[in-house]
N, C-alpha and C positions, 0 to 999 in steps of 0.2 A: 504494500500500500504506500501511497505517496508520503504519509506522515513518517514512515520508517526512515526517510532521509534526514530527519531531525533527531534521531535517537540511535543509541548503540544496541546491539543484540544482547540478550541475556548472557550474563557471565563475563562480559567485557565492559570496560569503561574508559573514559578519558581520564588522564592524570593531569591535573592543572599545575601551573608552573611552580607554585610554592611547594606543593607536595612532591613534584617531580625533582625539584632541586634537593629536597631532603632525601629522596630515594637515591639519587645519583651520589650524594655525599656519603650516605650509608654504604652503598655498594663499593665506593672507592676505598673506604676503610677496610671492608672485607677483602677486596682484591689485593690491597697492599699487605694485609696480614698474611694472606696465602703466599704471596711472593716472598715475604720475609722468611717463611718456613721452607723455601726452596721449590715452590710449586710454579709451574709455567702454565699460563692461561692459554687455552685453545678454543677454537670456534668450530662448530659443526653446522651442517645445513639446517635450515628451518624445517624442511620436509625431507623425508627419507623413504626408501622402499619399505613397504609394510613388513617384509621379512626381518628387518632389523629389530622389530619389536614383537614379533609373533612368537607363539609357542611358549617356551620357558625363558625367553630372553629379557625378562623384566617383571615388574610387578603391576603392570597396567592391563586391565581387561580390554579386549578388542572393542567392546561397546563404548569404551571411554575415549576412543581414538577418533580424530577427524580424518576420514579417509576420502580419497578421490582418485581418479584415473588420469594417467597421462595419455598422449595420443597413440602410444604403442600398446595401450591396454594394461600397463603395469599399475598395481595398486600403490599409491603413495600415501604417506601419513604425515600430518603436522606432528613434530616430535612431542610426545606426551611426557617424556622423562629424559633426563640427560645421561643417565648411567649407561644405557645400551649404546648410544652413539659413541661415547667415550671408550667403551669396551671394544666396539668395532674398530675404532681408530687405533687403539693400543694393539689389537690383534693383527692389524694389517700394516699400516704405515710405520708404527713403532715396534714391529715384531722383533727386530734385531737390536733394539736399543738396550743399552746397559741398564740393568735393574738395580734398585727400584726405579720405576717410572712414576714421577709425581706430576699429575695434571690437575688443573683447576678450570672452572668454567663459570660463566655468568650469562645466562641465556633465558629467554622467554620459552615457556612450554605451554602446550594446549591440551586440555582434557575436557571431554564432554561429561559433566556431572549430571546424571539424570535427576537425582534428588538434589535440586539446585541449592536450596536453603542458604542462600547468600554466598556460596562458594564461587570463586572466580574460575572461569574456564580458560583464561590466559593469565599466566603469572610468571614471575621470575624466580629461577632457581640459582643459587650460588653454592658451589660445592667443590670438593676435592676428591681425588681417587689416588690411592697408593697401590701400584700394580707390580707384582713380581716377587713379593716377600710375604710369607705367612709366618708371623711371629707375634708374641705378646707385645714386644716393643713397638711393632708396627700398629697394632690395634690401639695401644696406649697413646701413640702420637696422634692418631686420628681423633681419638676422644678428647685429648688435651687441646688440640687445635679447635675442635668443636666448641669446647668451653671458652677458649680465648676468643672465638668468633662472637659468642653471645656477650661476652664482656665488652668487646670492641663496639658492639651495637649499642651499648649503654645500659644493658640489663644489670641489675644488682641482686635481685632475688629470683633465682631460677634453680632448676635441678636437672641433672642428666640421669635418666633411668637406664640401667644396663642389664641385659639378659644374655642368655646363650641358648640358641635353639637346639643345640646338641643335648642339653640337659633334658628337654622335653622328649626328644627323639629316643633318648636312652631309657626313660621310664616307660614310654610306650612299648619298647621292645621287651623290657623286663616284665611288663604286665601281659605280654602276648597278644595285644590287640591287633586286629587286622587293620588295613589301611582305612577302610570306611569308618570303622569305629573310632580310630585315632583322629580322623578329620572331624568327626562329630564332636568329640571331646575338645579338640582344639578350638572349634567355633564357640563352644560354650565358655571355655576359659577366656578366650579373647574378648568376649562380651561381659566377662565377670558374672556369668550366670551360674550361681552356686547350685540352684535347684536342678538345672539341666545336667550339670556334672554329676550330681548325686544320683539322679535317676539312672544314669548309665553305670556308674561305678558299683552301685549296690547290686546290680544284676550279675556281677562277676566275682568269683572267689579269688580274692587277692590277699596277700599277707597284710595284716592290720596296718603296719607302718606305711606300706606303699599305698593302701587304700586311703589312709588319712592324708598322705601327701597329695594325691589327686584332688581330694575334697577341699584341701586348704590351699591348693596352688593359686587360685585367683587372688588369695590374700598374701601370697609370699612376696611381699614388697617391704623394703626398708634398708637398713644399714647392713654392715658386713656380717652381723650375727645370724642373719637369715640363711646365709650359706652354710654355716655350721649346723644349724637346725636341719636343713635339707639333707645334709650329709648322713645324718643318723637314720634317714627314712628310706634310703634306696641302697641297693647292692649293685646297681648297673655300672659296669666299668665306664661306659660312655658318659653316663650322667655324672659320675664321680670325677672323671677327668674334666668335664665342663665346669664343675664347681672349683676344682683346683686351678683351672685356667683363669677363672674370675678372681680367685684369691691372688694369684700372681699378677694379674692385671691391676688390681687395686694397689699393690705394692709399688708398681711403676708410676701409677697416677699420684700416689703420695709423694714420690720423688719429684714429680712435676709441680707439686704444691696445689693441686686442684681437688683434693679429696673432699673438701667441704661441699662441693656441688654434686657429688656422686652418690647415687642410690642404686639398689639392685631390685630387679623385678623378674622373678623366675616364671611369672605368669605371662610374660611377653612372648607369645607363641605364634604371631602372625607370619605369613609368607615363608612357611617351612620349605617350600620347593625352591625358594630364591636364596635365602640366607643359609650360610653353612657354619656359622660360629656365633660371634658376638652380634648383638643387635642393640641399638640404643636410640633413645628419643630425648629431646629437650623440651621442658615445660616451664612455663612461668604463669603467674596469676593474670587473669584477664583474657586468657585464650583457652577455649574449650578443646583445642586440638594441639598436637605437638607443633612447635615452631622449628624443629630440627629433627631429622631422622637419618639413621645410617646403620651400617653393619658390614659384616664380611660376606662376600659372595664369590667363593672360590670356583664355582662351576660356570659362571657366566661367560668368560672369555673362551671357554671350550666350545661354546655354541658358534663362535666365529672362527673356529679352526686353529686356535692357539691357546691351549690350556695354561692359565696363569692364575695364581691367587690374587685377590684384590680386596681392598677395604676402602670405604669412603663414607661421606655424609653430604647432606644438602640442607640449606636453609631456604625458606620461601620468603623473599625480601618484602613482598607486598604484605604478607601476614605479620612479619616482624614490625613493619612500620605501623600497622594498625594497633598492635599491642603496645608499642612504645607510646603511642598517643593516649591509649587508655590508661597507661601508668604515669602519664604526664611527664614523660622523659623527653626533653627537647633535643631535637637534632639541629645543629647550627646550619644556617643557609648562607650562601654568599650573596647577600642582598646588596643592591645598588645603594651607595651611601651619599652620592653627590649628583645633582642635576646641573648640567653645563648650559648656561645661557651666554649669548654673545650678540654684539651689534655687528653690522657689516664690516666696520673697520677693525673690530676685535676678533673676527672669525678665524683668521689664519693663526694668530697667536693662541687663541683658545684651543684649536685643534692640536697645535704643537705641545702646549703645556699639559693638556689632558693626557696625551700619550706618555709624557714623562711620568705623570702621577699614576697612570694605570700600571706602568712598568714597576712602580714602587708598591703595588698591591691594592690601590684604590679601585673601587667599582664606580664608574662614572657613566651616566647616561646623557647623551646629547638631547637637549630640548628641541622640539619641533614646533613650539608654540610661540616663537618670536620673542619680542622684548616686553610682552605684557607681564609684569611682575606678579600681579595678583593671580592671574591665570596659572602661571608657573608654580606659585606657592600652593595653590589649591591642588594642582596635579601632584606635587611632591608629597603633600600630606596624605592624599589618597593612596599613593604608592609606598608610603612609609619611607620616603627618602628624607634624610635628616638635614641636608644642606644644599644650598644653591651657590654655584660659582659663576659670577656674572662678569664677563669681560666687556667693559664699556668701550674700550679701544684696545690698542696693541700693548698698553702698559698698565692701565688702571683696572683694578679688580674690586668687585664688591662681594663679600662673603656674607651669606645669610643663614643663620641657624634657625631651622624650621621649628624646632622644639621650643626654643627660648625667645624667638623673634629678634635675637641679637644681631646687629648689623656691624660688620667690620670692613674698613676700607684699607686696601693694601696695593702692592704693585707686583708685577711679574718677578722682578729681581728679589723682592723680599720673600715672596711665596716660595721661590726655588732656592733661597739662600745664596743668591749670586752677588758677589762683592762688586 
């Protein structure tokens, strides 16, 4: 319909200049932090072949993808997630690169959320991937950097919940559950549905500690002591190794000095087909969903013909911005601080002097409203510009403080400290 030309589709929106400046500044902080840790930013195409994201090559359902055809009949997809394209790149272009390979990204992704509920369908992911090394040190670096990223964004109160999918896989094997029953239990635990878990567990003859572990698993969340408690309730070698790995991970995170932000959640059991070890999420108040998520996915690059271990995480910067606003955490913006006025005889000098001042870090906007002082003052107030620099001729300058109405007269030589 014709009125559609005045609106944006559901799930996408305009970002106006003040918010966009905040977004750019926030993303620049994150980009700089990643680079300080040795990560190199890469860029992948906005659309890729469907096969890059199909089957087990990610955690996005096909129905969430924006798909279309090219003229040759190939199915193309607007990228719904950044990890599969990074994995494709690492498995092909960087196949022979010395490992570890440290890559970062800052890109828009596109997902069709059927249950819209305010979720954006275009948003920005900022993240890192460490490829080629499978170790506790690698996992710890990824988590420590995730925490530093949240601190760089300005958050003061947040937590990172860490789990290990191998723990859940281990106790499923110990209980002897088939794949269908295991998936059913996983869904109930993921939803923190205690009754659903109990309905299944009570139908199977399990050792009492193991049965109790399944029943309590949705509540197995907290500090380091929950790992010790879980250790007494399972005999699975796989599950015990996962707990030992989490203990060792915590020691390294203590050496990073970030342990105050770390909690454990053994009931974090989503995406078992995708993750192969640690899994983690970042939370803060004011957000009903994680603002950061990550984990280890050692099987993904094999899908692109080059089996390599990998771990990484991503933030959704649009969501981070919204939560920062809710928490009243201000992001500085590079606002214009001076409006430049000039007469015809002062124009050339005004342009020259303003370039000098810009090179010194000032933000100066040229006035297009002529020499009408009142009109320029009204414009400056409306745009939150605090001062006017008015060149009456090639030497004499009037400085006007918009906030105090103070007027100062000076010269080009005095302004630039020229003897």
